[in-house]
C-alpha positions in Angstrom: 16.4 -1.0 -5.8 17.7 2.6 -5.3 16.0 4.4 -2.4 15.4 7.9 -1.4 18.3 9.3 0.5 17.7 12.2 3.0 19.9 15.2 2.3 19.5 18.9 2.6 22.3 20.2 0.4 21.6 22.2 -2.8 17.9 22.2 -2.2 15.5 25.1 -2.9 12.0 25.2 -1.6 9.7 27.3 -3.7 6.1 28.2 -2.8 3.7 29.4 -5.3 0.0 29.9 -4.5 -2.6 29.9 -7.2 -6.2 30.8 -6.3 -8.9 29.1 -8.3 -11.9 31.0 -9.7 -15.4 30.5 -8.4 -16.7 29.8 -4.9 -16.4 26.0 -5.3 -12.7 26.1 -6.1 -10.1 25.5 -3.3 -6.9 27.3 -3.2 -4.0 25.4 -4.8 -0.6 25.7 -3.2 2.3 24.2 -5.1 5.2 23.3 -2.8 8.1 22.3 -5.0 11.6 21.0 -4.6 14.4 21.4 -7.0 18.1 20.6 -6.9 20.9 22.0 -9.1 22.9 18.8 -9.4 20.5 15.9 -8.9 20.3 15.2 -12.7 24.0 15.0 -13.0 24.4 12.6 -10.1 21.7 10.3 -11.4 23.1 10.5 -14.9 26.3 9.0 -13.6 24.3 5.9 -12.7 22.8 5.8 -16.1 19.5 7.3 -14.9 18.2 10.1 -17.1 15.1 11.9 -18.2 14.8 12.9 -21.9 15.7 16.4 -23.0 12.8 18.8 -23.5 13.4 18.6 -27.3 13.2 14.8 -27.4 10.5 14.2 -24.9 7.3 12.8 -26.2 4.4 14.4 -24.4 6.3 17.7 -23.6 4.0 20.7 -23.8 0.8 18.7 -23.7 -2.2 18.2 -21.4 -2.6 14.8 -19.7 -6.1 13.8 -18.6 -6.0 12.2 -15.2 -9.1 10.3 -14.1 -9.5 9.5 -10.4 -11.6 10.0 -7.3 -8.8 12.2 -5.8 -6.4 14.8 -6.9 -2.9 13.3 -6.8 -1.0 16.3 -8.0 -2.3 19.6 -6.5 -1.7 20.6 -2.9 -4.3 22.5 -1.0 -2.2 23.2 2.1 1.4 23.9 2.8 1.3 21.0 5.2 0.5 18.4 2.4 2.9 16.0 0.8 4.6 17.4 -2.2 4.6 15.8 -5.6 8.0 16.8 -6.9 7.7 14.8 -10.1 4.7 16.9 -11.1 6.8 20.0 -10.6 9.4 18.6 -13.1 6.6 17.7 -15.5 5.1 21.2 -15.5 8.2 23.3 -15.1 10.8 21.5 -17.2 8.5 20.1 -19.9 5.8 22.7 -19.9 3.1 20.1 -19.6 0.0 20.1 -17.5 -2.7 17.9 -16.0 -6.5 18.1 -16.4 -8.2 16.3 -13.5 -11.4 14.5 -14.5 -13.1 13.9 -11.2 -15.2 10.9 -10.2 -16.3 9.2 -7.0 -14.8 6.0 -5.7 -18.0 3.9 -6.0 -18.9 5.2 -9.5 -15.4 5.3 -10.9 -15.6 2.3 -13.2 -19.1 3.1 -14.5 -18.0 6.7 -15.2 -14.8 5.5 -16.9 -16.7 3.0 -19.1 -19.0 5.8 -20.2 -16.1 8.0 -21.1 -14.5 5.3 -23.2 -17.7 4.4 -25.0 -18.3 8.1 -25.8 -14.7 8.5 -27.2 -13.8 10.8 -24.4 -11.2 8.6 -22.7 -8.9 10.0 -20.2 -5.2 9.1 -20.5 -4.3 7.6 -17.1 -5.8 6.1 -14.0 -4.2 5.0 -10.7 -2.8 1.5 -10.5 -3.5 -0.5 -7.4 -4.3 -3.9 -5.8 -7.0 -5.1 -3.4 -9.7 -2.5 -3.0 -8.3 -0.3 -5.8 -7.4 -3.2 -8.1 -7.2 -2.8 -11.8 -5.9 -6.2 -12.8 -6.6 -8.6 -14.4 -10.3 -8.5 -15.2 -10.5 -4.9 -16.4 -7.4 -5.3 -18.5 -9.0 -8.4 -20.1 -12.1 -6.4 -20.8 -10.1 -3.8 -22.6 -10.3 -0.9 -20.1 -6.6 -0.5 -20.0 -3.8 -1.1 -22.5 -0.2 -2.5 -22.2 2.6 -0.1 -21.3 5.6 -1.9 -22.9 5.7 0.4 -25.9 6.5 3.2 -23.4 8.2 1.6 -20.4 11.3 -0.5 -20.4 11.7 -2.2 -17.1 15.4 -3.0 -17.9 16.2 0.7 -18.1 18.0 1.9 -15.0 15.2 4.4 -14.3 12.7 1.5 -14.0 14.8 -1.5 -13.2 14.0 -1.4 -9.5 10.3 -1.8 -10.2 10.7 -4.8 -12.6 9.7 -7.5 -10.0 6.6 -5.5 -8.9 5.6 -4.9 -12.5 5.7 -8.6 -13.3 2.6 -9.0 -11.2 0.7 -7.1 -13.9 1.5 -9.3 -16.9 -1.0 -10.7 -19.5 0.3 -12.3 -22.7 3.8 -11.3 -21.9 2.9 -7.6 -21.7 2.9 -5.3 -18.6 -0.3 -3.4 -17.8 1.0 -1.1 -15.1 3.5 1.7 -14.8 4.9 1.0 -11.2 6.6 4.1 -9.9 7.2 3.0 -6.3 6.3 0.4 -3.7 5.2 1.1 -0.2 4.1 -1.3 2.6 0.9 -2.1 4.3 0.1 -3.7 7.7 2.6 -3.3 10.6 2.3 -4.0 14.3 1.4 -0.8 16.1 1.6 -0.4 19.9 2.0 2.0 22.9 5.4 1.8 24.5 4.2 3.0 27.9 1.7 0.1 28.0 4.4 -2.4 27.0 6.6 -1.1 29.8 3.7 -1.3 32.3 3.3 -5.0 31.5 7.0 -5.7 31.6 7.1 -6.8 27.9 10.2 -6.3 25.8 9.8 -3.6 23.2 8.8 -5.3 19.8 11.0 -2.8 17.9 14.0 -3.8 20.0 13.1 -7.5 19.6 13.0 -6.9 15.8 16.5 -5.3 15.8 17.8 -8.4 17.7 16.0 -10.7 15.3 13.9 -12.0 18.2 10.5 -10.7 17.1 8.8 -14.0 16.3 5.3 -15.5 16.4 6.0 -17.3 19.6 7.0 -14.1 21.4 4.0 -12.3 19.9 1.6 -15.1 21.0 3.0 -15.2 24.5 2.4 -11.5 25.0 -1.1 -11.7 23.6 -2.0 -14.6 25.9 -0.6 -12.9 29.0 -2.3 -9.6 28.3 -5.8 -10.7 27.3 -8.6 -11.0 29.9 -12.1 -10.7 28.7 -13.4 -10.0 32.2 -11.2 -6.9 32.3 -12.2 -5.9 28.7 -8.5 -6.4 27.6 -7.9 -8.0 24.3 -4.5 -8.1 22.7 -5.7 -7.6 19.1 -8.4 -5.5 17.6 -9.2 -4.2 14.1 -9.9 -5.9 10.7 -6.3 -6.5 9.6 -4.7 -8.9 12.2 -5.7 -12.1 10.4 -4.5 -10.8 7.0 -1.4 -9.4 8.6 -0.4 -12.7 10.2 -0.8 -14.4 6.8 1.2 -11.7 5.1 4.0 -12.3 7.6 4.6 -15.7 5.9 5.6 -14.1 2.6 2.8 -16.1 1.0 -0.7 -15.3 -0.4 -3.6 -17.8 -1.0 -4.0 -16.5 -4.6 -0.7 -16.1 -6.4 0.4 -15.4 -10.0 3.4 -16.5 -12.0 4.1 -15.6 -15.7 0.5 -14.3 -16.0 -1.0 -17.5 -14.7 -3.0 -17.6 -11.4 -2.8 -20.5 -9.0 -4.0 -21.6 -5.6 -1.6 -21.6 -2.7 -4.1 -22.9 -0.3 -2.0 -25.9 0.7 1.0 -23.7 1.7 2.5 -25.0 4.9 3.4 -21.5 5.8 -0.2 -20.3 5.5 -1.4 -23.3 7.5 0.9 -22.4 10.4 -0.4 -18.8 10.2 -4.0 -19.9 10.2 -3.4 -22.2 13.2 -1.8 -19.3 15.1 -4.9 -17.2 14.3 -7.2 -20.0 15.4 -5.4 -20.2 18.8 -5.6 -16.5 19.3 -9.3 -16.4 18.6 -10.1 -19.5 20.7 -8.1 -18.2 23.6 -9.9 -14.9 23.8 -7.1 -12.7 22.5 -9.2 -10.9 19.8 -11.7 -8.2 20.6 -15.4 -9.0 20.1 -18.8 -8.0 21.3 -20.6 -11.1 22.5 -20.6 -13.4 19.5 -19.7 -10.6 17.0 -16.1 -11.3 16.2 -16.0 -8.6 13.5 -16.6 -5.8 15.9 -14.3 -2.8 16.7 -13.9 -1.1 20.0 -15.4 2.4 19.8 -14.1 5.6 21.4 -15.2 9.1 20.6 -16.8 7.9 17.4 -13.5 6.5 16.1 -12.6 2.9 15.5 -9.0 2.3 14.6 -6.6 2.4 17.5 -9.2 2.6 20.3 -8.0 0.9 23.4 -4.3 1.2 22.6 -3.6 4.4 24.8 -5.9 3.0 27.5 -4.1 -0.2 27.9 -7.1 -2.3 26.7 -5.6 -3.3 23.4 -2.0 -4.4 23.1 -1.4 -4.6 19.3 -3.1 -3.0 16.4 -2.1 -4.4 13.0 -2.8 -1.6 10.6 -1.1 0.7 8.0 1.0 3.4 9.7 -0.8 6.0 7.6 -3.2 6.2 10.5 -0.6 8.1 12.4 -1.0 10.9 9.9 -4.3 12.0 11.5 -4.1 15.3 13.3 -2.1 14.9 16.5 -5.1 15.9 18.6 -6.9 12.9 17.2 -4.0 10.5 17.5 -3.3 11.1 21.2 -6.5 9.9 22.8 -6.5 6.7 20.7 -2.8 5.8 20.3 -0.9 7.8 22.9 1.5 10.8 22.9 3.5 10.6 19.7 5.9 13.4 20.7 6.8 11.5 23.9 7.6 8.3 22.0 4.6 6.4 23.2 3.5 5.4 19.7 5.6 2.9 17.9 5.3 0.3 15.2 7.5 -2.5 13.8 7.3 -5.2 11.1 5.0 -8.2 11.5 6.7 -10.9 13.6 8.3 -13.7 11.7 7.3 -17.4 11.7 9.6 -19.3 14.1 9.6 -22.2 11.6 9.7 -20.1 8.5 12.4 -18.8 6.2 14.0 -16.6 8.8 12.9 -13.4 7.0 10.5 -10.7 7.9 7.7 -10.0 5.3 5.3 -7.2 4.7 2.7 -6.8 2.0 3.8 -4.6 -0.8 1.5 -1.8 -2.2 2.4 -0.6 -5.7 2.1 3.1 -6.7 1.7 4.1 -10.3 -0.6 4.3 -13.2 -2.4 2.4 -15.9 -3.1 3.8 -19.4 -6.7 4.0 -20.4 -8.0 2.6 -23.7 -8.7 5.4 -26.2 -6.5 7.9 -24.4 -5.0 10.4 -26.8 -1.9 11.3 -24.8 -0.4 8.2 -23.4 3.1 9.6 -24.1 2.4 12.6 -21.8 1.1 10.2 -19.1 4.3 8.2 -19.4 6.4 11.4 -19.2 4.7 12.3 -16.0 5.3 8.9 -14.5 8.9 9.1 -15.5 9.3 12.4 -13.8 7.8 11.0 -10.7 10.0 7.9 -10.7 13.1 10.1 -11.2 12.3 12.2 -8.1 11.6 9.1 -6.1 15.2 7.9 -6.6 16.7 11.4 -6.6 19.6 11.3 -4.1 19.7 15.0 -3.4 16.1 15.9 -2.8 14.9 16.1 0.8 12.5 13.4 1.7 9.6 15.8 2.2 7.4 13.0 3.4 9.7 12.4 6.4 10.0 16.2 7.0 6.2 16.4 7.2 5.9 13.4 9.4 8.4 14.8 11.9 7.2 18.4 11.9 3.5 18.1 11.4 2.6 14.7 12.9 5.5 14.7 15.5 6.9 11.3 14.5 10.1 10.5 16.4 13.4 9.6 14.8 12.7 6.0 15.8 9.4 5.9 13.9 11.1 7.4 10.8 13.9 4.8 11.0 11.3 2.0 11.3 9.5 3.5 8.3 12.6 3.1 6.2 13.1 -0.5 7.4 9.5 -1.4 6.6 9.8 0.2 3.2 13.0 -1.8 2.5 11.3 -5.1 3.6 8.4 -4.5 1.3 10.6 -3.5 -1.6 13.2 -6.2 -1.6 10.8 -9.1 -2.2 7.4 -7.8 -3.4 4.4 -9.8 -2.2 1.0 -8.4 -3.3 -2.6 -9.1 -2.6 -4.2 -9.5 -6.0 -7.7 -9.8 -4.9 -10.3 -7.2 -5.9 -10.4 -7.2 -9.7 -11.7 -10.8 -9.9 -15.0 -12.4 -10.5 -17.4 -12.1 -7.6 -17.3 -15.9 -7.1 -13.5 -15.9 -6.7 -13.4 -12.8 -4.5 -16.1 -14.2 -2.2 -14.4 -17.6 -1.9 -11.0 -16.1 -1.1 -12.5 -13.7 1.4 -14.4 -16.5 3.1 -11.5 -18.9 3.4 -9.1 -16.1 4.5 -11.3 -14.6 7.2 -13.3 -17.7 8.2 -11.6 -18.1 11.5 -12.1 -14.6 12.9 -15.8 -14.0 11.9 -17.4 -16.4 14.3 -17.4 -17.3 18.0 -17.0 -20.9 17.0 -14.2 -20.7 14.5 -13.5 -23.5 12.0 -10.1 -24.9 11.8 -8.0 -24.2 8.7 -8.4 -27.8 7.6 -12.2 -27.4 7.7 -12.1 -24.1 5.8 -9.9 -25.6 3.1 -12.3 -28.5 2.7 -15.2 -26.1 2.4 -13.8 -23.7 -0.1 -11.1 -25.6 -2.0 -13.3 -26.7 -4.9 -14.8 -23.2 -5.3 -11.4 -21.5 -5.4 -9.9 -23.9 -7.9 -13.0 -23.7 -10.1 -12.9 -19.9 -10.3 -9.2 -19.8 -10.8 -9.5 -22.3 -13.7 -12.2 -20.1 -15.1 -10.0 -17.0 -14.8 -7.0 -18.7 -16.4 -9.2 -19.9 -19.3 -10.3 -16.3 -19.8 -6.7 -15.1 -19.8 -5.7 -17.9 -22.2 -8.5 -16.8 -24.6 -7.5 -13.2 -24.3 -3.8 -14.0 -24.9 -4.6 -16.0 -28.0 
């Protein structure tokens, strides 16, 4: 797919501040980017936005329903949504934010639909923010194929990701972009003190493998010294993700169990060895504990040389710098670094990262789906605009003090996750299937007497297959 290209030519930064009325309103600051020739450059590649006269949804109000405001900035330091600028300034449209809370979002949405007050759009997601397939089957969201053509040059780069959200041959998500999830984070000073090779350099040399990773974990860990190579909640999921496989997978709208994958078996065996050999942080028999420091969890122990690797999303390095330093280390001095998950020595030779889709779903009963699609199109256009400064990277460097090496690795991880999308489709499933998948996936790390992968499969196989068959039968009924 096309990717953002960092450039500074022909770019204008405009700052407009709007102050909301009333004491409960926060000040809205629109930071916008525009370019005089970006549309012409993209048009040469067949990528265009409709003219103002021909655009469905121009001059309209789109109702956006979510627990967060994705479009308005409240600080000049915040990330800019340049697609929203195009939507409002070029097409004269606007957004009405219908606010909810994370835990009440689906109840509130159902009540709006039942009372004929449906919003137009809602965020698409997977795992904890999943919207597929159960809520699509229940009629909360509608297909997008009447509006989005994934063979169009504007959307072609998202076609593979969109195919994860198919029922009855129709797509249920507008995927505007893909990002990545868990990476291996570490402190370079600590790595040097232990005489370990830098994982980023090992990656560049194609030598960052499970065997190397395991050897470092074993040499570093010593429970008597309170040193554990791994901490956090994500290392087990991350090691599985590094295979490019998931236990629950989907093909052509049909779910199936991948529990007998040899790649996943090797990953689970590696996790078992790490846990049994004392490489994972725990408190007594509590193997689901996190090391505390100053009231914070994630990253504690990294700067102090008590934790070697923290598998986590790099968004945690966008905390205020004064909060990052005591946990992770001095960012500006190059101490903090991350790299892709190590690859399986016996695998396909590729590095894999979990892909996270960004985009929207259309809500049943919404009266301005055309406006919602126009907004998504503007956003997609700016994501692949080759003349717009990557404001995200500018912010990471100037506000959060990311080094050039971190920014380069960010690009690499983005490319890995985009070229072969692998998604975690748990979340919007039946409680039975969610619980079974969670138990088999995390069964090794949640006990001081871990079961082997063979034992976990024997325990949960029938449950998983039963609930998947139930889900596919529901999908078949819905399709017919």
